[in-house]
C-alpha positions, 0 to 999 in steps of 0.5 A: 511125499508129506508136507513141511519137507524142503531141499536143504544145506546145513552150514555148521563149523569145521572142527579146525576151525578153518571156515564151515561145512555144508551139507545138502539132503531132502529133509523134514521137520529141519527144527531138529536141525537147531533142537536144544538136546544134543542128542537129538539134534546130532541124532536128526543130522547124521540120519539126515544129511550124513552122507552128503558130501561135505562142501567148503564153499557154500554157493557151490552147496547152494547150487546143488540143492537148486539141482536135486530140487529140480530132479525132486519135480522130476520124479514127481512130476504129474503127482502133485509132489514137490517141497513145501521149503524150497531150497533154505541154507540152515546155521547150526552152531555146532560141529557136524556128528563125527565130522572129520579133523583133518583135512581129506586128501585126494588124487589116488585112483580116485574121481568124481564118477557118473554111472549109467545103469538100467533102472527099474521099470525102464529107463536109465538112472546116473548116479552120482559118487565120488569113489577109488579104483571105480572105472577099472570096476566098471571095466572088469563087471562089464566084461565078466572077465578077470579072476573071480575073487576080482569081480566079486571085490570090483562088485563089492566096491561097485556097490559101495561107492553107489548105494542109496546112501553114498551116492545121489541119483538122477532121472537125467543126465545133465543134472547128474553131470552137473552134480559131480562137476560142483563136487569136482570143482569143490575139491578143486578150490580146498587146492586138492584135485582127483586123478581123473576128474569128473568120470561117465561110466556105463554099466548094463546091469542094474546096481 
């Protein structure tokens, strides 16, 4: 991993004018987040932070950033890699590109899921994502029961929910659970609630 990198919390004005949004990611060349040409800035922000969970509270976003820094260090332990700038909050004075203009709704067979699967090369990986109907999908795929079309739909939902761009991958269950609870707590802080809360699941297949 080259230098000029860090775990950043990008803080942007919410489009509904109610406070701020906070997105977390590992990125390089963070100065592009404040680039004067708006199209360059937006392209960078969307690429580096577009798949992050959107936190309403900065302190939870910062807490997740430190978990991700721990994870980054664990993945590259022994290779001499690390983040050059550590964890930092980066205020941006324009709304995030493509940000929602309405408050999200929760509670429709949803939850924050921690899915344990075999990792390539041995061991396990824990993926964290917000999703819908995941418990049913894992049960259906894990037992290989049901109609073929149902299995196909379940596999498609699992892959979409836990893809590299839509989930966070951890080599440690504890860090994965801490991250999941931060997301769930953020939902509760907005006055919402998921139907299932934080749920641990396991699948014997690699995704």
